C-alpha positions in Angstrom: 173.0 129.2 84.0 174.9 129.0 87.4 177.3 131.9 86.6 174.4 134.2 85.5 172.5 133.3 88.7 175.5 134.1 90.9 175.9 137.5 89.2 172.2 138.2 89.6 172.2 137.3 93.3 175.4 139.3 93.9 174.0 142.4 92.2 170.8 142.1 94.3 173.0 142.1 97.4 175.3 144.9 96.2 178.3 142.6 96.0 180.9 142.8 93.3 181.9 139.3 92.1 184.0 137.7 89.4 182.9 134.4 88.0 185.1 131.9 86.2 186.0 128.3 85.8 184.6 125.7 83.5 180.9 125.4 83.0 181.1 122.0 84.7 183.2 123.5 87.6 182.2 127.1 88.0 183.6 129.4 90.8 183.2 132.9 92.0 185.2 135.4 94.0 183.7 138.3 95.9 185.9 141.4 95.4 187.1 143.4 98.3 186.8 140.5 100.8 189.3 138.0 102.1 188.2 135.0 100.1 189.7 132.6 102.6 187.3 134.0 105.2 184.4 134.2 102.8 184.9 130.6 101.6 184.9 129.4 105.2 181.8 131.5 106.0 179.9 130.2 102.9 180.8 126.6 103.8 179.8 127.1 107.4 176.4 128.6 106.5 175.7 126.0 103.7 176.4 123.2 106.2 173.6 124.5 108.4 171.3 123.4 105.5 173.1 120.1 105.0 174.7 121.3 101.8 178.5 121.0 101.3 179.3 124.0 99.2 181.7 127.0 99.0 182.4 129.4 96.2 182.9 126.5 93.8 180.2 124.0 92.5 181.1 120.5 91.4 178.2 119.8 89.1 176.9 116.3 88.8 174.2 114.5 86.9 172.7 113.7 90.3 171.8 117.5 90.7 168.4 118.5 89.6 166.5 121.8 89.3 165.2 121.5 92.9 168.8 121.3 94.2 169.8 124.4 92.4 166.7 126.4 93.4 167.5 125.5 97.1 171.2 126.3 96.7 170.5 129.7 95.2 167.9 130.6 97.8 170.4 129.8 100.6 173.3 131.6 98.8 171.1 134.7 98.5 170.6 134.6 102.3 174.4 134.2 102.8 175.1 137.1 100.5 172.7 139.2 102.5 174.6 138.4 105.6 177.9 139.3 104.0 176.4 142.6 102.9 174.4 143.6 106.0 176.7 142.2 108.6 180.0 142.4 106.8 180.5 138.7 107.4 179.5 137.8 110.9 182.4 135.6 111.8 184.5 135.5 114.9 187.4 137.8 114.1 189.8 135.8 116.3 188.7 132.5 114.7 189.2 134.0 111.2 192.7 135.3 112.2 193.7 131.9 113.6 192.3 130.2 110.4 194.3 132.5 108.2 197.5 132.1 110.2 197.2 128.3 110.0 197.0 128.5 106.2 200.2 130.5 105.9 
């Protein structure tokens, strides 16, 4: 269910993604983007809605359909930003983040 929805949202926003992981711990990668920056951007944007998420979902019995509907709606908005604005993220901030990771 989650992997199919990711593919549908990505296709809608003209993003090429790969999905993988276990069904209980699915993940995705957006091709042709630096995933360290994308993961940070997704987390940053999800936190604006009080959701702690990135390109991985840790599924729990506490999650319900309403949680997933909200998550996918917000992820669609984030994918739109990635597509339209080519990830609006401070270039210097991203550079510093990546340098700290290496």
